[in-house]
C-alpha positions as CSV (number, residue, x, y, z in Angstrom):
1,M,3.4,9.4,-7.1
2,Q,6.4,7.2,-7.7
3,D,6.0,5.2,-4.5
4,E,2.4,4.6,-5.2
5,A,3.1,3.4,-8.8
6,A,5.8,1.1,-7.4
7,G,3.2,-0.5,-5.2
8,W,0.9,-1.0,-8.1
9,R,3.6,-2.6,-10.2
10,A,4.7,-4.9,-7.3
11,L,1.1,-6.0,-6.6
12,A,0.5,-6.6,-10.3
13,A,3.6,-8.9,-10.5
14,L,2.6,-10.7,-7.3
15,Y,-1.0,-11.4,-8.5
16,N,0.2,-12.3,-12.0
17,A,2.4,-15.0,-10.4
18,L,-0.5,-16.1,-8.1
19,A,-2.9,-16.5,-11.0
20,T,-0.4,-18.8,-12.8
21,A,0.6,-20.7,-9.6
22,S,-3.1,-21.4,-8.8
23,V,-3.5,-23.2,-12.2
24,V,-0.2,-25.1,-12.0
25,A,-1.0,-26.3,-8.4
26,T,-4.4,-27.5,-9.6
27,V,-2.8,-29.5,-12.5
28,V,-0.2,-31.0,-10.1
29,R,-2.3,-31.7,-7.0
30,R,-5.8,-32.2,-8.4
31,G,-5.3,-33.3,-12.0
32,E,-5.9,-32.0,-15.5
33,P,-9.7,-32.2,-15.5
34,A,-9.9,-30.0,-12.3
35,A,-7.5,-27.5,-13.9
36,R,-9.6,-27.4,-17.1
37,E,-12.7,-26.7,-15.0
38,L,-11.0,-24.0,-13.0
39,V,-9.6,-22.2,-16.1
40,F,-12.9,-22.6,-18.0
41,S,-14.9,-21.2,-15.1
42,L,-12.4,-18.3,-14.6
43,F,-12.6,-17.1,-18.2
44,R,-16.3,-17.7,-18.7
45,R,-17.1,-15.6,-15.5
46,Q,-14.8,-12.9,-16.7
47,H,-16.4,-13.0,-20.2
48,L,-19.9,-12.6,-18.8
49,E,-18.9,-9.7,-16.6
50,K,-16.6,-7.8,-18.9
51,F,-17.1,-8.6,-22.6
52,L,-20.3,-6.7,-23.7
53,P,-19.6,-3.7,-21.3
54,G,-16.0,-3.6,-22.6
55,L,-17.1,-3.6,-26.2
56,A,-19.2,-0.5,-25.6
57,K,-16.5,1.2,-23.5
58,L,-13.9,0.7,-26.2
59,G,-16.3,1.9,-28.9
60,L,-16.4,-1.4,-30.7
61,D,-20.0,-2.3,-30.4
62,R,-20.8,-1.0,-33.9
63,E,-18.0,-3.0,-35.6
64,P,-18.6,-6.2,-37.6
65,H,-18.7,-9.0,-35.0
66,A,-15.5,-10.8,-36.0
67,V,-13.6,-7.5,-36.1
68,A,-15.1,-6.3,-32.8
69,C,-14.0,-9.5,-31.0
70,A,-10.4,-9.4,-32.3
71,L,-10.1,-5.7,-31.5
72,Y,-11.5,-6.2,-28.0
73,H,-8.8,-8.7,-27.2
74,Y,-6.2,-6.6,-28.8
75,H,-7.1,-3.5,-26.8
76,S,-8.2,-4.9,-23.5
77,N,-5.2,-7.1,-23.1
78,A,-2.8,-4.4,-24.1
79,L,-4.3,-2.1,-21.5
80,G,-3.4,-4.8,-18.9
81,G,0.2,-4.9,-20.1
82,V,-0.2,-8.0,-22.3
83,K,1.5,-8.0,-25.7
84,T,-1.1,-8.4,-28.5
85,E,-1.3,-8.2,-32.3
86,Y,-4.3,-7.7,-34.6
87,L,-5.1,-8.1,-38.3
88,R,-8.4,-7.5,-40.1
89,E,-8.7,-9.6,-43.2
90,S,-12.4,-8.8,-43.9
91,D,-15.6,-7.9,-42.1
92,R,-16.1,-11.6,-41.4
93,K,-12.5,-12.7,-40.5
94,A,-10.1,-11.0,-38.0
95,W,-7.0,-12.3,-36.3
96,V,-5.6,-11.8,-32.8
97,R,-2.2,-13.0,-31.5
98,Y,-0.6,-13.1,-28.1
99,P,3.2,-13.4,-28.6
100,P,5.4,-14.9,-25.9
101,P,6.0,-14.5,-23.1
102,R,2.4,-15.4,-22.2
103,W,1.1,-13.3,-19.3
104,M,-1.1,-16.0,-17.9
105,W,1.6,-18.7,-17.8
106,R,4.3,-16.7,-16.1
107,G,7.9,-17.8,-16.6
108,T,8.8,-21.4,-16.9
109,S,5.5,-22.4,-15.4
110,I,4.2,-22.6,-19.0
111,A,6.0,-26.0,-19.2
112,A,3.4,-27.4,-16.7
113,I,0.3,-26.3,-18.6
114,P,-1.3,-29.1,-20.7
115,H,-2.9,-28.3,-24.0
116,S,-6.4,-28.9,-22.7
117,V,-6.0,-26.4,-19.8
118,S,-4.8,-23.6,-22.1
119,A,-7.7,-24.5,-24.5
120,A,-10.2,-24.1,-21.7
121,M,-9.4,-20.4,-21.7
122,L,-10.6,-20.2,-25.3
123,H,-13.7,-22.3,-24.7
124,G,-14.5,-20.2,-21.6
125,W,-14.2,-16.8,-23.4
126,H,-13.4,-16.7,-27.1
127,G,-15.9,-19.4,-28.0
128,H,-18.7,-17.6,-26.2
129,N,-18.4,-14.3,-27.9
130,G,-20.8,-15.2,-30.6
131,V,-23.4,-16.4,-28.0
132,S,-23.1,-13.1,-26.1
133,L,-23.5,-11.1,-29.4
134,G,-26.5,-13.1,-30.4
135,N,-24.6,-14.3,-33.5
136,P,-24.6,-18.2,-33.7
137,R,-22.5,-18.1,-36.8
138,L,-19.4,-16.6,-35.1
139,G,-16.6,-18.9,-33.9
140,F,-12.9,-18.8,-33.1
141,V,-10.3,-20.8,-35.0
142,C,-7.1,-21.4,-33.1
143,T,-4.0,-21.9,-35.2
144,G,-1.4,-22.2,-32.5
145,M,-0.8,-22.0,-28.7
146,T,2.4,-21.2,-26.9
147,V,2.0,-24.2,-24.5
148,D,2.3,-26.5,-27.5
149,G,5.7,-24.9,-28.5
150,M,4.4,-22.5,-31.1
151,P,5.5,-18.8,-31.3
152,G,2.4,-17.4,-29.6
153,L,-1.3,-18.1,-29.0
154,E,-3.1,-17.0,-32.2
155,G,-6.2,-17.5,-34.2
156,Y,-9.0,-15.7,-36.0
157,Y,-12.6,-14.9,-35.4
158,L,-14.7,-16.1,-38.4
159,E,-18.3,-15.5,-39.2
160,H,-19.5,-18.7,-40.9
161,D,-22.3,-19.2,-43.4
162,R,-24.3,-21.3,-40.9
163,D,-25.0,-21.6,-37.2
164,L,-22.4,-23.4,-35.2
165,A,-23.0,-26.2,-32.8
166,E,-21.6,-25.7,-29.3
167,D,-18.6,-27.9,-30.0
168,E,-17.8,-25.9,-33.1
169,R,-17.4,-22.5,-31.5
170,V,-13.7,-23.1,-30.9
171,R,-11.8,-25.1,-33.5
172,F,-8.1,-26.0,-33.6
173,A,-6.5,-25.8,-37.0
174,Y,-2.8,-26.3,-36.4
175,G,-0.9,-26.4,-39.7
176,E,-3.9,-25.1,-41.7
177,D,-2.9,-21.4,-41.5
178,T,-0.9,-18.9,-39.5
179,M,-1.5,-15.3,-38.8
180,P,-0.1,-13.2,-41.7
181,R,2.8,-10.8,-41.0
182,V,1.7,-7.6,-39.5
183,D,3.3,-4.2,-39.7
184,P,3.2,-2.6,-36.2
185,A,2.8,0.8,-37.8
186,T,-0.6,-0.3,-39.3
187,M,-2.1,-1.7,-36.1
188,P,-4.7,0.4,-34.3
189,A,-3.1,3.0,-32.1
190,L,-3.6,2.4,-28.4
191,E,-4.5,5.4,-26.3
192,A,-2.6,3.8,-23.4
193,A,0.7,4.3,-25.3
194,A,0.5,8.0,-24.4
195,W,-0.5,7.5,-20.8
196,P,1.9,8.5,-18.0
197,A,3.8,5.6,-16.4
198,E,1.7,5.9,-13.2
199,R,-1.6,5.4,-15.1
200,R,-0.2,2.4,-16.9
201,A,0.9,0.9,-13.6
202,R,-2.5,1.4,-12.0
203,T,-4.2,-0.2,-15.0
204,H,-1.8,-3.2,-15.0
205,R,-2.6,-3.6,-11.3
206,A,-6.3,-3.6,-11.9
207,Y,-5.9,-6.2,-14.7
208,A,-4.0,-8.6,-12.4
209,T,-6.3,-7.9,-9.4
210,A,-9.4,-8.8,-11.5
211,Y,-8.0,-12.3,-12.0
212,I,-7.6,-12.9,-8.3
213,R,-11.0,-11.5,-7.5
214,T,-12.6,-13.8,-10.1
215,L,-10.6,-16.8,-9.0
216,L,-11.9,-16.4,-5.4
217,E,-15.4,-16.2,-6.7
218,V,-14.9,-19.2,-9.0
219,L,-13.4,-21.3,-6.2
220,D,-16.5,-20.6,-4.0
221,A,-18.8,-21.8,-6.8
222,L,-17.1,-25.1,-7.6
223,P,-18.7,-28.3,-6.4
224,D,-15.5,-29.2,-4.5
225,A,-14.9,-25.7,-3.2
226,P,-13.0,-26.7,0.0
227,A,-10.5,-28.8,-1.9
228,A,-10.2,-26.1,-4.6
229,R,-9.5,-23.4,-2.0
230,E,-7.0,-25.6,-0.2
231,T,-5.0,-25.9,-3.5
232,F,-5.3,-22.2,-4.1
233,A,-4.0,-21.5,-0.6
234,H,-1.0,-23.8,-1.2
235,A,-0.2,-21.9,-4.4
236,A,-0.6,-18.6,-2.6
237,R,1.8,-19.5,0.2
238,L,4.4,-20.6,-2.3
239,T,3.9,-17.5,-4.3
240,G,4.4,-15.4,-1.2
241,L,7.6,-17.3,-0.4
242,Q,9.0,-16.9,-3.9
243,F,8.0,-13.3,-4.7
244,H,8.4,-11.4,-1.5
245,E,12.0,-10.6,-2.1
246,D,11.4,-9.2,-5.5
247,T,8.4,-7.1,-4.5
248,A,10.1,-5.9,-1.3
249,G,13.2,-4.9,-3.2
250,S,11.2,-3.0,-5.8
251,L,9.8,-0.9,-2.9
252,G,13.2,-0.4,-1.3
253,L,12.3,-2.6,1.7
254,P,14.5,-5.3,3.3
255,T,13.8,-9.0,3.4
256,N,15.4,-12.3,4.7
257,L,16.1,-10.7,8.0
258,N,15.6,-13.7,10.2
259,T,15.9,-11.8,13.5
260,G,12.4,-12.2,14.9
261,S,12.8,-8.6,16.2
262,T,10.2,-5.9,16.6
263,Q,12.0,-3.9,13.9
264,S,11.7,-6.8,11.5
265,A,8.0,-7.1,12.3
266,A,7.6,-3.4,11.6
267,Q,9.3,-3.7,8.3
268,F,7.1,-6.6,7.2
269,A,4.1,-4.6,8.3
270,Q,5.2,-1.8,6.1
271,W,5.4,-4.1,3.1
272,L,2.0,-5.7,3.8
273,A,0.4,-2.4,4.2
274,A,1.9,-1.2,0.9
275,M,0.5,-4.2,-0.9
276,L,-2.9,-3.8,0.6
277,A,-2.9,0.0,-0.1
278,A,-1.9,-0.8,-3.7
279,Q,-5.1,-2.9,-4.0
280,G,-7.1,0.1,-2.8
281,E,-7.7,-1.1,0.7
282,S,-8.0,1.2,3.8
283,V,-5.1,0.2,6.0
284,K,-3.6,1.3,9.3
285,V,-0.3,0.2,10.8
286,T,0.6,0.4,14.5
287,S,3.5,-0.8,16.6
288,S,3.2,-2.9,19.7
289,A,5.5,-4.2,22.4
290,K,5.6,-7.6,20.7
291,G,5.8,-6.5,17.1
292,A,3.4,-4.7,14.7
293,D,-0.3,-4.7,13.8
294,V,-1.9,-4.1,10.4
295,R,-5.7,-3.4,10.3
296,M,-7.8,-3.4,7.1
297,A,-11.3,-1.9,7.2
298,G,-13.4,-3.5,4.4
299,W,-12.1,-5.7,1.7
300,R,-12.2,-4.0,-1.6
301,L,-10.9,-7.0,-3.5
302,L,-14.3,-8.8,-3.0
303,Q,-16.5,-5.8,-2.8
304,G,-19.9,-6.6,-4.3
305,A,-19.3,-10.4,-4.2
306,A,-22.1,-10.9,-1.7
307,S,-22.6,-14.6,-2.4
308,V,-19.0,-15.6,-1.6
309,D,-18.0,-17.1,1.7
310,R,-15.7,-14.3,2.6
311,I,-14.1,-16.0,5.6
312,A,-13.2,-19.1,3.6
313,A,-12.0,-16.9,0.7
314,F,-10.0,-14.8,3.1
315,E,-8.2,-17.9,4.6
316,A,-7.2,-19.0,1.1
317,W,-6.0,-15.5,0.0
318,N,-4.3,-14.8,3.4
319,A,-1.9,-17.7,2.7
320,L,-0.1,-15.4,0.2
321,W,0.8,-13.0,3.1
322,T,1.8,-15.8,5.5
323,G,4.2,-17.1,2.9
324,A,5.6,-13.7,2.3
325,C,6.1,-13.2,6.1
326,A,8.0,-16.5,6.3
327,A,10.3,-15.4,3.5
328,H,10.8,-12.0,5.1
329,D,11.7,-13.5,8.5
330,R,11.2,-17.1,9.4
331,F,11.3,-16.2,13.1
332,L,8.1,-14.1,12.8
333,A,4.5,-15.3,12.7
334,L,1.6,-13.6,10.9
335,E,-1.6,-14.0,12.9
336,A,-4.9,-12.9,11.2
337,T,-8.3,-12.3,12.8
338,P,-10.9,-11.7,10.1
339,A,-14.4,-10.5,11.0
340,S,-17.4,-10.6,8.6
341,L,-20.4,-8.8,10.0
342,G,-23.4,-8.3,7.7
343,S,-22.1,-6.4,4.7
344,G,-18.9,-5.3,6.5
345,F,-15.5,-7.0,6.7
346,A,-12.4,-6.2,8.7
347,V,-9.0,-7.9,9.4
348,H,-6.5,-7.5,12.1
349,W,-3.0,-8.9,11.4
350,R,-0.5,-9.3,14.2
351,I,3.2,-9.8,13.3
352,V,5.0,-11.2,16.3
353,A,8.0,-13.3,17.1
354,R,7.4,-17.1,17.0
355,A,7.0,-18.7,20.4
């Protein structure tokens, strides 16, 4: 359905922005080392969860290791709406390239990302592929990163003639080589190219949502989890403030009303419910004499993340919606009451005029 697909696209854009903002805020507020740790942990956790199952799902588990790794990044990122290129030089050397604009560093935020923070992504994922495959000779050679002003993040997987030490699994070789020119017609065909627009929107939504889910899990596991969550919440509020107008407009909903009326509350409740439904949540909206209520039964975003402090994670994530509410109507307040009982979770939001 068109409305449903519009919701998926809006949520994907919102969560893409939040993923970037969380890293930028960490760089600015907590410093480069903390941002490196966050990005490394994010991509290592995603690698451990997704890489080997993804290879099998994409039918790449029988390919030579270097080729399989490059093809994995080519296909999996393209399915999420990220531009990628691929080139196989041999069974032991295969290139992957991510042209600009970079999905992870949305818009001009890329200017705030230090080299080491972008490199942490490669150390977290690309450098661990050989370990996961049981091939200690496999490493990744990075020949350029967009954050350093180069025309894309690129590099090649190479199976060496010897086992690699841990610090050799990712090597930076700027100026040594660049990815050869590729003919788009010769690159592997993507099944997704023939998908209906609705299916592509749903897949892009799932790709972006996975980053936020993993971020909340990573924040919970960091030694300084409370400070890390506070920074995430700050980034989430700013993201809600900045992106509510665009996402509401894409759904045909009003914004910047600033009336504090029950009608304004009902319209924000409609937007919030649309975002939650796009995430796959079970949502119910009702009106009240003071405004509107949104109830969410369960929390699919963190389904299965049993070890995460769900109340603390919710408070950080909820800042996204409080920021959006303030952008919609600064005379409204969004009040949330989360409840975590055993394996269950529920939230009651009240949207009311400010006292």
